[in-house]
gemmi code that builds the backbone of each chain (N, CA, C; Angstrom):
import gemmi

chains = {
    "A": [
        ("ASP", (-5.381, 19.056, -11.791), (-5.439, 17.730, -12.341), (-5.947, 16.843, -10.894)),
        ("ALA", (-7.037, 15.499, -12.053), (-7.513, 14.830, -11.128), (-6.969, 14.071, -10.605)),
        ("GLY", (-7.173, 13.486, -9.187), (-6.641, 12.217, -8.566), (-5.904, 13.065, -7.517)),
        ("ILE", (-4.570, 12.248, -7.147), (-4.506, 12.225, -5.562), (-2.384, 12.917, -5.358)),
        ("THR", (-2.230, 13.722, -4.892), (-1.280, 14.991, -5.086), (-0.669, 14.891, -3.702)),
        ("GLN", (0.941, 14.801, -3.938), (1.700, 14.863, -2.862), (2.564, 16.301, -2.295)),
        ("SER", (2.403, 16.763, -1.629), (3.323, 17.814, -1.419), (4.136, 17.922, -0.190)),
        ("PRO", (5.857, 17.917, -0.322), (6.552, 18.311, -1.074), (6.459, 16.816, -1.648)),
        ("ARG", (7.300, 16.575, -2.479), (7.831, 15.091, -3.045), (9.598, 14.677, -2.030)),
        ("TYR", (10.047, 15.510, -1.761), (11.391, 15.525, -1.320), (11.244, 16.716, -0.333)),
        ("LYS", (11.443, 16.301, 0.828), (12.291, 17.256, 1.955), (13.224, 16.733, 3.041)),
        ("ILE", (14.468, 17.705, 2.832), (15.205, 17.231, 4.211), (15.112, 18.122, 5.329)),
        ("THR", (14.936, 17.597, 6.489), (14.685, 18.663, 7.603), (15.984, 18.641, 9.050)),
        ("GLU", (15.965, 18.575, 10.227), (16.865, 18.660, 11.280), (15.608, 17.515, 12.234)),
        ("THR", (16.624, 17.089, 13.382), (15.913, 16.369, 14.017), (15.333, 17.618, 15.065)),
        ("GLY", (13.805, 17.502, 15.260), (13.292, 18.441, 15.963), (12.016, 19.449, 15.487)),
        ("ARG", (12.786, 19.098, 14.613), (12.026, 20.693, 13.739), (10.382, 19.895, 13.206)),
        ("GLN", (9.606, 20.551, 13.012), (8.328, 20.346, 12.550), (8.260, 20.114, 10.600)),
        ("VAL", (6.846, 19.292, 10.791), (7.008, 19.005, 9.204), (5.760, 19.237, 8.777)),
        ("THR", (5.271, 19.359, 7.937), (4.207, 18.921, 7.580), (3.997, 18.395, 5.975)),
        ("LEU", (3.318, 17.820, 5.750), (3.009, 16.505, 4.706), (1.921, 17.249, 4.220)),
        ("MET", (1.805, 17.270, 3.438), (0.291, 17.744, 2.308), (-0.028, 16.278, 1.479)),
        ("CYS", (-1.398, 16.213, 1.455), (-2.139, 15.485, 0.165), (-3.293, 16.157, 0.024)),
        ("HIS", (-3.411, 15.881, -1.158), (-4.783, 16.232, -1.983), (-5.310, 15.417, -2.554)),
        ("GLN", (-6.782, 15.325, -2.609), (-7.117, 14.309, -3.430), (-8.788, 14.661, -3.975)),
        ("THR", (-8.908, 14.673, -5.247), (-10.331, 15.400, -6.208), (-11.618, 14.723, -6.278)),
        ("TRP", (-11.507, 13.419, -5.614), (-12.466, 12.007, -5.910), (-13.522, 12.260, -4.848)),
        ("SER", (-13.547, 13.246, -3.829), (-14.442, 13.647, -3.145), (-14.837, 12.162, -2.094)),
        ("HIS", (-13.192, 11.145, -2.279), (-13.193, 9.886, -1.494), (-13.694, 10.267, 0.040)),
        ("SER", (-13.972, 9.355, 0.539), (-14.365, 9.391, 2.018), (-12.933, 9.033, 2.628)),
        ("TYR", (-12.600, 8.086, 2.697), (-11.522, 7.597, 3.165), (-10.384, 7.997, 2.881)),
        ("MET", (-9.064, 8.645, 3.831), (-8.025, 8.618, 3.488), (-7.123, 8.463, 4.138)),
        ("PHE", (-5.952, 8.031, 3.862), (-4.988, 7.294, 4.685), (-3.605, 7.470, 4.126)),
        ("TRP", (-2.704, 7.777, 5.565), (-1.171, 7.772, 5.213), (-0.264, 7.041, 5.571)),
        ("TYR", (0.744, 6.478, 4.981), (0.919, 5.171, 5.561), (2.477, 5.469, 5.419)),
        ("ARG", (3.487, 4.924, 6.263), (5.341, 5.212, 5.474), (5.800, 3.672, 5.046)),
        ("GLN", (6.568, 3.462, 4.153), (7.219, 2.791, 3.784), (8.499, 2.547, 3.812)),
        ("ASP", (9.196, 1.164, 4.839), (10.515, 1.473, 5.083), (10.571, 0.129, 4.875)),
        ("LEU", (12.286, 0.097, 3.821), (12.748, -1.318, 3.314), (12.666, -2.215, 4.402)),
        ("GLY", (12.083, -3.555, 3.926), (11.429, -4.782, 4.613), (10.720, -4.771, 5.525)),
        ("HIS", (9.766, -3.485, 5.622), (8.345, -3.885, 5.887), (7.188, -2.945, 5.357)),
        ("GLY", (7.586, -3.050, 4.093), (6.133, -2.889, 3.434), (5.715, -1.538, 3.749)),
        ("LEU", (4.346, -1.292, 3.725), (3.631, 0.018, 4.162), (2.991, -0.802, 5.282)),
        ("ARG", (3.054, 0.539, 6.023), (2.159, 0.627, 7.961), (1.439, 1.926, 7.605)),
        ("LEU", (0.507, 1.726, 8.034), (-0.305, 2.522, 8.253), (-0.280, 3.440, 9.602)),
        ("ILE", (-0.405, 4.662, 9.034), (-0.251, 5.794, 10.396), (-1.588, 6.116, 11.073)),
        ("TYR", (-2.236, 6.913, 10.109), (-2.918, 7.305, 10.315), (-4.231, 7.028, 9.463)),
        ("TYR", (-6.181, 6.664, 9.789), (-6.524, 7.268, 8.598), (-7.279, 8.045, 9.210)),
        ("SER", (-8.341, 8.063, 7.882), (-10.040, 9.348, 8.244), (-10.651, 8.927, 7.211)),
        ("ALA", (-12.338, 8.593, 8.145), (-13.583, 8.141, 7.152), (-14.069, 9.365, 6.833)),
        ("ALA", (-14.024, 10.584, 7.181), (-14.534, 11.546, 6.756), (-14.123, 12.690, 7.252)),
        ("ALA", (-14.631, 13.632, 6.761), (-13.869, 15.361, 7.708), (-13.840, 15.142, 8.455)),
        ("ASP", (-13.261, 15.660, 9.853), (-13.153, 15.805, 11.186), (-13.193, 14.345, 11.895)),
        ("ILE", (-13.156, 12.982, 11.565), (-13.062, 11.932, 11.764), (-11.663, 11.434, 11.319)),
        ("THR", (-10.992, 10.664, 12.586), (-9.677, 10.238, 12.448), (-9.395, 9.422, 13.882)),
        ("ASP", (-8.440, 8.262, 12.780), (-7.957, 7.074, 13.631), (-6.826, 6.747, 13.476)),
        ("LYS", (-6.514, 6.297, 14.531), (-4.696, 5.312, 14.328), (-4.678, 4.116, 13.918)),
        ("GLY", (-3.836, 4.072, 13.275), (-3.278, 2.972, 12.372), (-2.775, 2.317, 13.331)),
        ("GLU", (-1.125, 1.861, 12.820), (-0.055, 0.621, 13.445), (0.515, 1.801, 13.941)),
        ("VAL", (0.908, 2.681, 13.456), (2.829, 3.420, 13.804), (2.201, 4.825, 13.814)),
        ("PRO", (1.228, 5.475, 14.862), (0.617, 6.836, 15.107), (1.649, 7.949, 15.889)),
        ("ASP", (2.524, 7.061, 16.720), (3.401, 7.788, 17.309), (4.192, 8.759, 16.631)),
        ("GLY", (4.214, 9.751, 17.187), (5.058, 11.401, 16.823), (4.590, 11.606, 15.402)),
        ("TYR", (2.919, 11.015, 14.817), (2.271, 12.033, 13.846), (1.316, 12.778, 14.496)),
        ("VAL", (0.446, 13.440, 13.775), (-0.616, 14.468, 13.941), (-0.907, 14.290, 13.076)),
        ("VAL", (-2.404, 13.785, 12.313), (-3.179, 14.601, 11.346), (-4.444, 15.724, 11.694)),
        ("SER", (-5.002, 16.174, 10.779), (-6.063, 16.778, 10.968), (-6.498, 16.432, 9.650)),
        ("ARG", (-8.575, 16.929, 9.267), (-9.410, 16.215, 8.461), (-10.575, 17.490, 8.050)),
        ("SER", (-9.607, 18.892, 8.245), (-11.141, 19.782, 7.974), (-11.784, 19.816, 6.882)),
        ("LYS", (-11.442, 19.541, 5.958), (-12.108, 19.169, 4.079), (-11.969, 18.047, 4.054)),
        ("THR", (-12.529, 17.574, 2.825), (-12.513, 16.416, 3.005), (-11.886, 15.422, 1.760)),
        ("GLU", (-11.135, 17.224, 0.984), (-9.959, 16.669, -0.163), (-8.468, 16.647, 0.578)),
        ("ASN", (-8.816, 17.139, 1.376), (-7.331, 17.142, 2.219), (-7.311, 16.468, 3.439)),
        ("PHE", (-5.537, 15.993, 3.867), (-5.179, 15.182, 4.490), (-3.844, 15.128, 5.080)),
        ("PRO", (-3.902, 16.589, 5.509), (-2.168, 16.588, 6.087), (-1.468, 15.939, 7.410)),
        ("LEU", (-0.370, 15.579, 7.140), (0.541, 14.860, 8.603), (1.405, 15.187, 8.912)),
        ("THR", (1.686, 15.446, 10.282), (2.321, 16.562, 10.684), (3.123, 15.680, 11.645)),
        ("LEU", (4.840, 15.748, 11.474), (5.607, 15.674, 12.224), (5.882, 16.838, 13.375)),
        ("GLU", (5.506, 16.513, 14.960), (5.754, 17.500, 15.575), (7.050, 18.093, 15.836)),
        ("SER", (7.413, 16.584, 16.062), (9.447, 17.123, 16.179), (9.725, 15.802, 15.661)),
        ("ALA", (10.426, 16.079, 14.318), (10.989, 15.043, 13.767), (12.214, 14.296, 14.446)),
        ("THR", (12.392, 12.839, 14.126), (13.264, 12.332, 14.752), (13.681, 11.490, 13.471)),
        ("ARG", (15.337, 10.833, 13.740), (15.852, 10.041, 12.199), (15.052, 8.965, 12.120)),
        ("SER", (14.262, 8.192, 12.659), (13.572, 6.840, 13.018), (12.319, 7.474, 11.808)),
        ("GLN", (12.704, 8.828, 11.755), (10.756, 9.123, 10.715), (11.715, 9.492, 9.516)),
        ("THR", (12.736, 8.917, 8.773), (13.220, 8.909, 7.970), (12.521, 8.171, 6.952)),
        ("SER", (11.809, 8.091, 6.078), (11.118, 7.308, 5.024), (10.607, 7.456, 3.868)),
        ("VAL", (9.673, 7.206, 3.007), (8.729, 7.521, 2.303), (7.498, 7.414, 2.179)),
        ("TYR", (6.622, 8.679, 2.635), (5.496, 8.734, 3.086), (4.367, 8.740, 2.174)),
        ("PHE", (3.000, 8.000, 1.830), (2.196, 7.714, 0.789), (0.918, 8.326, 1.650)),
        ("CYS", (0.389, 9.040, 1.018), (-1.085, 9.177, 0.910), (-1.608, 8.159, -0.039)),
        ("ALA", (-2.910, 7.915, 0.483), (-4.317, 7.516, -0.321), (-5.727, 7.697, 0.101)),
        ("SER", (-6.692, 6.771, -0.728), (-7.891, 7.421, -0.582), (-8.404, 6.267, -1.150)),
        ("SER", (-9.757, 6.007, -0.673), (-10.599, 5.125, -1.067), (-12.136, 5.696, -1.183)),
        ("THR", (-12.698, 4.553, -1.731), (-14.686, 4.735, -1.735), (-14.821, 2.978, -1.498)),
        ("LEU", (-15.719, 3.380, -0.339), (-16.281, 1.818, -0.814), (-17.294, 1.675, -2.071)),
        ("ALA", (-16.797, 0.756, -3.067), (-17.405, 0.180, -4.242), (-18.359, -1.057, -4.222)),
        ("GLY", (-18.704, -1.544, -3.164), (-19.182, -2.609, -2.709), (-18.531, -3.154, -2.312)),
        ("GLU", (-19.261, -4.160, -0.941), (-18.293, -5.444, -0.107), (-17.237, -5.780, -0.945)),
        ("GLY", (-16.190, -5.702, -0.235), (-15.005, -5.920, -0.329), (-14.142, -5.101, -1.681)),
        ("GLN", (-14.925, -4.692, -2.212), (-14.141, -4.506, -3.297), (-13.559, -2.607, -3.562)),
        ("GLU", (-13.759, -2.048, -2.390), (-12.842, -1.284, -2.473), (-11.598, -1.006, -2.757)),
        ("THR", (-10.533, -0.139, -3.422), (-9.431, -0.321, -3.621), (-8.798, 1.348, -2.981)),
        ("GLN", (-7.763, 1.084, -2.681), (-7.013, 2.534, -2.096), (-6.152, 3.239, -3.382)),
        ("TYR", (-6.167, 4.092, -3.666), (-5.404, 4.986, -4.973), (-4.285, 5.724, -3.896)),
        ("PHE", (-2.779, 5.723, -4.381), (-1.892, 6.206, -3.715), (-1.380, 7.260, -4.661)),
        ("GLY", (-0.888, 7.811, -3.944), (-0.155, 9.432, -4.352), (1.212, 8.850, -4.518)),
        ("PRO", (2.000, 9.666, -4.871), (3.489, 9.839, -5.873), (4.187, 9.106, -4.542)),
        ("GLY", (4.182, 9.746, -3.103), (4.685, 9.682, -2.209), (5.630, 11.134, -2.101)),
        ("THR", (5.681, 11.296, -0.792), (7.168, 12.017, -0.034), (8.162, 11.207, 0.116)),
        ("ARG", (9.606, 11.903, -0.005), (10.395, 11.630, 0.355), (11.308, 12.140, 1.523)),
        ("LEU", (11.157, 11.843, 2.629), (11.638, 12.653, 3.746), (12.784, 12.071, 4.264)),
        ("LEU", (13.566, 13.159, 4.702), (15.412, 13.190, 5.241), (15.307, 13.393, 6.290)),
        ("VAL", (15.265, 12.883, 7.423), (15.343, 13.691, 8.934), (16.915, 13.626, 8.913)),
        ("LEU", (17.600, 14.602, 9.570), (19.356, 14.462, 9.691), (19.495, 14.630, 11.310)),
    ],
    "B": [
        ("ASP", (5.993, -9.249, 14.704), (6.039, -10.444, 14.088), (5.208, -10.036, 12.642)),
        ("GLN", (5.636, -10.176, 11.563), (4.233, -9.692, 10.081), (3.742, -10.720, 10.187)),
        ("GLN", (2.271, -10.025, 9.872), (1.156, -11.505, 9.320), (1.125, -11.663, 8.267)),
        ("VAL", (2.083, -10.761, 6.971), (2.040, -10.912, 6.117), (3.427, -10.849, 5.432)),
        ("LYS", (3.863, -12.131, 4.859), (4.925, -12.205, 4.553), (4.966, -12.507, 2.889)),
        ("GLN", (6.253, -11.850, 2.501), (6.239, -12.202, 1.037), (8.135, -12.477, 0.863)),
        ("ASN", (8.251, -13.822, 1.133), (9.489, -14.498, 1.243), (10.736, -14.050, 0.480)),
        ("SER", (10.258, -13.723, -0.837), (11.262, -13.924, -1.797), (11.510, -11.905, -2.339)),
        ("PRO", (12.333, -11.344, -1.648), (12.673, -10.062, -2.162), (12.451, -9.825, -3.345)),
        ("SER", (13.199, -10.637, -4.548), (13.309, -10.644, -5.763), (13.291, -11.835, -6.843)),
        ("LEU", (12.641, -11.836, -7.949), (12.592, -12.406, -8.861), (12.733, -12.323, -10.075)),
        ("SER", (13.716, -13.801, -10.833), (13.568, -12.713, -12.061), (13.178, -13.916, -13.684)),
        ("VAL", (12.582, -13.298, -14.812), (11.442, -14.130, -15.014), (11.661, -13.520, -16.565)),
        ("GLN", (12.213, -14.659, -17.529), (12.106, -14.411, -18.746), (10.959, -13.876, -19.386)),
        ("GLU", (10.642, -13.258, -20.653), (9.746, -12.719, -21.164), (9.575, -13.255, -21.407)),
        ("GLY", (7.716, -13.510, -21.421), (6.787, -14.585, -22.268), (6.720, -15.301, -21.975)),
        ("ARG", (7.543, -16.258, -20.118), (7.459, -16.901, -19.398), (6.388, -16.535, -18.087)),
        ("ILE", (5.934, -17.517, -17.388), (5.078, -17.525, -16.382), (5.668, -16.725, -14.874)),
        ("SER", (5.573, -15.778, -14.424), (6.033, -15.135, -13.159), (4.607, -15.374, -11.978)),
        ("ILE", (5.513, -16.169, -10.811), (4.707, -16.810, -9.706), (5.175, -16.052, -8.365)),
        ("LEU", (4.398, -14.710, -7.957), (4.891, -14.246, -6.786), (4.055, -14.996, -5.488)),
        ("ASN", (4.697, -15.276, -4.746), (3.743, -15.645, -3.336), (3.724, -14.400, -2.000)),
        ("CYS", (3.282, -14.913, -1.244), (2.390, -14.732, -0.133), (1.947, -15.133, 0.760)),
        ("ASP", (2.601, -15.144, 2.127), (1.779, -16.198, 3.319), (1.284, -15.179, 4.529)),
        ("TYR", (0.252, -16.202, 5.250), (-0.064, -15.001, 6.068), (-0.302, -15.839, 7.399)),
        ("THR", (-0.493, -15.215, 8.288), (-0.569, -16.068, 9.648), (-2.277, -15.599, 10.392)),
        ("ASN", (-2.389, -15.104, 10.104), (-3.673, -14.051, 10.369), (-4.837, -15.128, 9.601)),
        ("SER", (-5.744, -15.978, 10.663), (-6.769, -16.564, 9.529), (-7.773, -15.928, 10.069)),
        ("MET", (-7.927, -14.770, 10.432), (-8.885, -13.358, 10.573), (-9.711, -13.120, 8.815)),
        ("PHE", (-8.199, -12.901, 8.432), (-7.926, -12.224, 6.705), (-9.225, -12.857, 6.057)),
        ("ASP", (-10.232, -11.866, 4.935), (-11.040, -12.476, 4.936), (-10.841, -11.638, 3.254)),
        ("TYR", (-10.161, -11.000, 2.873), (-9.800, -10.082, 1.547), (-8.663, -9.947, 1.599)),
        ("PHE", (-8.007, -10.240, 0.086), (-6.474, -10.282, -0.258), (-6.218, -9.157, -1.389)),
        ("LEU", (-5.365, -8.718, -0.997), (-5.051, -7.627, -2.703), (-3.983, -7.754, -3.119)),
        ("TRP", (-3.477, -7.434, -4.424), (-1.958, -7.312, -4.870), (-1.974, -5.742, -5.175)),
        ("TYR", (-0.997, -5.435, -5.287), (-0.505, -4.108, -5.707), (0.650, -3.870, -6.651)),
        ("LYS", (0.990, -2.789, -7.252), (1.947, -2.816, -8.221), (2.364, -1.783, -7.885)),
        ("LYS", (4.229, -1.451, -7.978), (4.511, -0.135, -7.282), (5.877, -0.170, -8.691)),
        ("TYR", (5.489, 0.847, -9.410), (7.154, 1.265, -9.728), (7.709, 2.586, -9.327)),
        ("PRO", (9.067, 2.607, -9.714), (9.844, 3.381, -8.965), (9.386, 5.389, -8.728)),
        ("ALA", (9.266, 5.499, -7.802), (9.002, 6.877, -7.872), (7.730, 7.204, -7.876)),
        ("GLU", (6.649, 6.333, -8.039), (5.308, 5.871, -7.691), (4.748, 5.887, -7.002)),
        ("GLY", (3.366, 6.053, -6.354), (2.523, 5.278, -5.751), (2.251, 3.560, -6.134)),
        ("PRO", (1.817, 2.736, -4.543), (1.417, 1.268, -5.435), (-0.119, 1.651, -6.575)),
        ("THR", (-0.012, 0.802, -7.317), (-1.508, 0.655, -8.052), (-2.299, -0.826, -7.438)),
        ("PHE", (-3.700, -0.704, -7.416), (-4.185, -1.704, -7.208), (-4.276, -2.652, -8.213)),
        ("LEU", (-3.850, -3.700, -8.141), (-3.855, -5.025, -9.421), (-5.045, -5.495, -9.389)),
        ("ILE", (-4.646, -6.549, -8.672), (-6.301, -7.557, -8.433), (-6.389, -8.148, -7.257)),
        ("SER", (-7.449, -8.347, -6.831), (-7.712, -9.141, -4.926), (-8.415, -9.996, -5.176)),
        ("ILE", (-8.767, -10.810, -4.259), (-9.515, -11.840, -3.700), (-10.597, -11.715, -2.610)),
        ("SER", (-11.542, -12.354, -2.243), (-11.862, -12.739, -1.392), (-12.317, -13.628, -0.573)),
        ("SER", (-12.039, -14.464, 0.276), (-11.432, -15.957, 0.862), (-12.866, -16.521, 1.157)),
        ("ILE", (-13.849, -16.075, 0.141), (-15.030, -17.164, -0.020), (-14.731, -17.934, -1.426)),
        ("LYS", (-13.812, -17.325, -1.883), (-13.596, -17.772, -3.341), (-11.499, -18.286, -3.212)),
        ("ASP", (-11.268, -19.252, -4.060), (-9.718, -19.856, -4.198), (-9.306, -19.308, -5.267)),
        ("LYS", (-9.582, -18.737, -6.396), (-9.312, -18.307, -7.610), (-10.338, -17.024, -8.312)),
        ("ASN", (-9.382, -15.970, -8.523), (-10.040, -14.894, -9.450), (-8.443, -14.405, -10.647)),
        ("GLU", (-8.966, -14.262, -11.830), (-9.051, -14.135, -12.840), (-8.654, -12.273, -13.675)),
        ("ASP", (-7.965, -12.132, -14.078), (-8.303, -10.566, -14.846), (-7.130, -10.052, -15.850)),
        ("GLY", (-7.288, -10.921, -16.885), (-6.592, -10.851, -18.344), (-5.448, -11.606, -17.607)),
        ("ARG", (-3.857, -11.254, -17.948), (-3.107, -12.230, -17.635), (-2.732, -11.980, -16.178)),
        ("PHE", (-3.627, -11.868, -15.535), (-3.171, -11.549, -13.971), (-3.893, -12.693, -13.180)),
        ("THR", (-3.774, -13.433, -12.078), (-5.032, -14.918, -11.608), (-4.208, -14.801, -10.428)),
        ("VAL", (-4.866, -14.431, -9.229), (-4.629, -14.663, -7.853), (-5.081, -16.410, -7.700)),
        ("PHE", (-4.640, -17.188, -6.725), (-4.701, -18.379, -6.292), (-4.967, -17.899, -4.848)),
        ("LEU", (-5.748, -18.491, -3.734), (-5.853, -18.444, -2.652), (-6.042, -19.900, -1.612)),
        ("ASN", (-5.002, -20.525, -1.467), (-5.109, -21.622, -0.299), (-5.579, -21.069, 0.975)),
        ("LYS", (-6.625, -21.304, 1.541), (-6.620, -20.915, 3.072), (-6.310, -21.804, 4.195)),
        ("SER", (-6.244, -22.947, 3.736), (-5.875, -24.196, 4.671), (-3.988, -23.730, 4.690)),
        ("ALA", (-3.266, -23.355, 3.749), (-1.872, -23.151, 3.656), (-2.270, -21.697, 3.909)),
        ("LYS", (-2.743, -21.119, 4.175), (-2.462, -19.583, 4.568), (-1.581, -19.056, 3.438)),
        ("HIS", (-1.756, -19.092, 2.334), (-0.936, -18.967, 1.493), (-1.838, -18.031, 0.083)),
        ("LEU", (-1.523, -17.153, -0.707), (-1.638, -17.008, -1.661), (-0.598, -16.599, -2.497)),
        ("SER", (-1.006, -16.392, -4.142), (0.083, -16.529, -5.412), (-0.406, -15.596, -6.273)),
        ("LEU", (0.341, -14.948, -7.118), (-0.467, -14.180, -8.473), (0.936, -14.835, -9.574)),
        ("HIS", (0.105, -15.501, -10.262), (0.615, -16.170, -11.926), (0.268, -14.290, -12.719)),
        ("ILE", (1.087, -14.266, -13.463), (1.308, -13.190, -14.604), (1.851, -14.308, -16.016)),
        ("VAL", (0.693, -14.469, -16.747), (1.120, -15.151, -18.003), (0.527, -14.394, -19.081)),
        ("PRO", (1.365, -14.036, -19.903), (3.051, -14.347, -20.074), (3.373, -12.800, -19.568)),
        ("SER", (4.782, -13.038, -19.070), (5.252, -12.328, -18.371), (5.498, -11.224, -19.788)),
        ("GLN", (5.698, -9.740, -19.234), (5.924, -8.872, -20.050), (7.079, -7.587, -19.609)),
        ("PRO", (7.528, -6.968, -20.301), (8.940, -6.227, -19.767), (8.156, -5.241, -18.835)),
        ("GLY", (6.925, -4.534, -19.391), (6.422, -3.589, -18.497), (5.887, -4.271, -16.859)),
        ("ASP", (5.808, -5.397, -16.710), (5.551, -5.573, -15.595), (6.587, -5.960, -14.244)),
        ("SER", (7.918, -4.912, -14.876), (9.085, -5.229, -14.406), (8.538, -4.381, -13.156)),
        ("ALA", (8.264, -4.171, -12.217), (7.834, -3.549, -10.624), (8.240, -4.324, -9.220)),
        ("VAL", (7.968, -3.590, -8.460), (7.729, -4.290, -7.416), (6.503, -4.884, -6.575)),
        ("TYR", (5.913, -5.456, -6.458), (4.347, -6.593, -6.366), (4.138, -6.464, -4.819)),
        ("PHE", (3.176, -6.106, -4.301), (2.688, -5.859, -2.279), (1.641, -6.847, -2.312)),
        ("CYS", (2.001, -7.769, -1.272), (0.584, -8.242, -1.181), (0.358, -8.108, -0.012)),
        ("ALA", (-1.478, -7.673, -0.039), (-2.163, -6.870, 1.282), (-3.178, -7.730, 2.011)),
        ("ALA", (-3.590, -7.511, 2.955), (-4.308, -8.264, 3.359), (-5.698, -7.687, 4.704)),
        ("SER", (-6.519, -8.050, 4.525), (-7.674, -7.144, 5.823), (-8.421, -8.071, 6.440)),
        ("VAL", (-9.039, -7.648, 7.313), (-9.916, -8.468, 8.241), (-11.266, -7.398, 8.388)),
        ("ASN", (-12.481, -8.738, 7.904), (-13.957, -7.454, 7.442), (-13.522, -6.957, 6.316)),
        ("SER", (-12.800, -7.422, 5.431), (-12.878, -6.283, 4.495), (-12.588, -4.897, 4.492)),
        ("ASN", (-12.258, -4.379, 5.756), (-12.599, -3.236, 6.083), (-11.111, -2.644, 5.493)),
        ("TYR", (-10.834, -1.384, 5.872), (-10.182, -0.273, 5.480), (-8.166, -0.509, 5.756)),
        ("GLN", (-8.271, -0.829, 6.992), (-7.338, -1.263, 7.534), (-6.429, -2.587, 6.927)),
        ("LEU", (-5.422, -2.130, 6.124), (-4.981, -3.545, 5.090), (-2.823, -3.608, 5.529)),
        ("ILE", (-3.007, -4.553, 5.610), (-2.053, -4.995, 6.100), (-1.199, -6.055, 5.118)),
        ("TRP", (0.438, -5.048, 4.960), (0.935, -5.213, 3.761), (2.603, -6.179, 4.292)),
        ("GLY", (2.703, -6.913, 3.202), (4.070, -7.416, 2.654), (5.203, -6.389, 2.744)),
        ("ALA", (5.981, -7.127, 2.467), (6.875, -6.317, 2.641), (7.533, -5.585, 1.006)),
        ("GLY", (6.961, -6.802, -0.081), (7.405, -6.266, -1.480), (8.018, -7.204, -2.043)),
        ("THR", (7.798, -7.954, -3.557), (8.812, -9.154, -4.163), (8.757, -7.981, -5.336)),
        ("LYS", (10.080, -8.252, -5.618), (10.864, -6.856, -6.872), (10.704, -7.744, -7.768)),
        ("LEU", (10.333, -8.173, -9.202), (9.942, -8.951, -9.976), (11.092, -8.095, -11.659)),
        ("ILE", (11.944, -8.914, -12.249), (12.231, -8.191, -12.905), (11.945, -9.456, -14.556)),
        ("ILE", (11.802, -8.590, -15.324), (11.093, -9.484, -16.329), (12.683, -9.343, -17.194)),
        ("LYS", (13.605, -10.571, -17.685), (14.339, -10.523, -18.790), (14.338, -10.745, -20.519)),
        ("PRO", (13.839, -9.675, -21.176), (13.994, -9.738, -22.567), (14.666, -11.276, -23.050)),
    ],
}
model = gemmi.Model(1)
for chain_id, residues in chains.items():
    chain = gemmi.Chain(chain_id)
    for i, (resn, *xyz) in enumerate(residues, 1):
        res = gemmi.Residue()
        res.name, res.seqid = resn, gemmi.SeqId(i, " ")
        for name, pos in zip(("N", "CA", "C"), xyz):
            atom = gemmi.Atom()
            atom.name, atom.element = name, gemmi.Element(name[0])
            atom.pos, atom.b_iso = gemmi.Position(*pos), 0.0
            res.add_atom(atom)
        chain.add_residue(res)
    model.add_chain(chain)
structure = gemmi.Structure()
structure.add_model(model)
structure.setup_entities()
């Protein structure tokens, strides 16, 4: 199916475990993003990628690792999960359609609970 | 320190009336503003945007107003419909780049 998908949709893990959240888009968008949404904070950018093999930190990158070996995939890894990483994670992609006109298209989110 | 603030966590409006959602920002370097809408268990979807060179942008029932001197923007929905019930996020960027700074959201409830 066309669009942007995330897997898993729900995940329960334990403190200290490694967890990888997957994101896949079919539009060949150059840019991809990972956000977390917590109550009272809106969405906060974790990492973003401008193209394959190009990634950069966002506002809250600590404890997370990303990679982008293919344009369509942008996995997010929590190397050693902590309770503070319990959150809803959104992946997004975008492409420049004109100055200031680009928008970000979001996946449905992954709800992660760290026990 | 939140650079984009949506001070109303929720808003209830009668169907057919006008809904006004507000957003304040502190960073005078922001030059591009967006509104996103989010339903439960879904990702946000883009609604409308405005560049800092404008003070108004309209798209059907949705109008965004920007007051740069007050560092304030608002989203007007006229007339409000039941399907408008959702959480609305305000977001802003500097130099129209990809790093968006988001407000905490306002939950809009449209009463029949």
